[in-house]
C-alpha positions, 0 to 999 in steps of 0.5 A: 535504503533502495526502494523496491518496486516488486515484492513477494511476501507471505503475510499473516495477520492477527488482532491483539489487545493493547496489553498483548501488543505491549508485551509482544512488542517488548519481547520482540525487541530482544531479537529485532529492532525498529526500523529506520522509519519508526512509527509512521502513518500509511495511507492507502486509497483503494479503488473498486468498481461501482458494484464493489467487485474487487472487495467482494471477491477478496472477502470470499477468500479465493485462490486468486485476488487482486486489488489496486491502491495508491500508497502514501507514507504520510499525507502527501504534499506536492512533491511527496513520493507515492505509489500506484500499486497492484496487490495480488494474492495467490495461494496465500502469497502476496505479490505487490507491483508498484510504480513510484511517482510524485504526488503531482505526477499521480494527480496528472495520471488520475486526470489523464491516465498518463504515466510519467516518463521517469520518477522524479523522486529517487530516480526510480525506474518505472516498469513499463510491464507494471504500467501495462498491468495497471492499464489492463486492470482498468480496462478489465474493470472499467468502473474502477474509481477511488472508494475508500481511504484507509489510514494507520500508524505502523511501526515495523521491526526487522530481524537482525539476522534475516533482514527480509523477516519483518513484523509490523504493528498497525494501530489507530486504524481509520477510514473515510469514504468521501473526498477521495479524488486526492489524498488530503488528510489521514483523518477518519 
């Protein structure tokens, strides 16, 4: 499966009881299949300003909002693939733009602000445009720093006829707001 660095999606989120989840999940499997990853853990380390400007704006439900996060699939090890990701929402459409890199390259970026020349894992090209967008976001919001780690266990289903249509279920949602310099665990 080729990983993408740019996404455009319409997202709608719902809260379900365990009972409703099990029934809905069972019914969906008649038309959809669980993707190749099965149930897996996702970690998102969100950055914000000292006064939490980005989340406050997001909670106001504006026409345009943006967030910056580090995304990892499972607790990353030394050479795990992680993503620096800008997530924007404009008029209900979500745009994600991300740069893949190894966890070690991320630690270097975090310490020195230097992007790697090329991605170590999967030989994914790094978009200089996305690097510029991340750099601009940090210049615009000078105090951006890790603020909260959100982890959850996800299972995704895809439609047999339209592979772009997905339904995802996130469970065991947890967070931590200390020890955020590196992603060391998915506890919370």
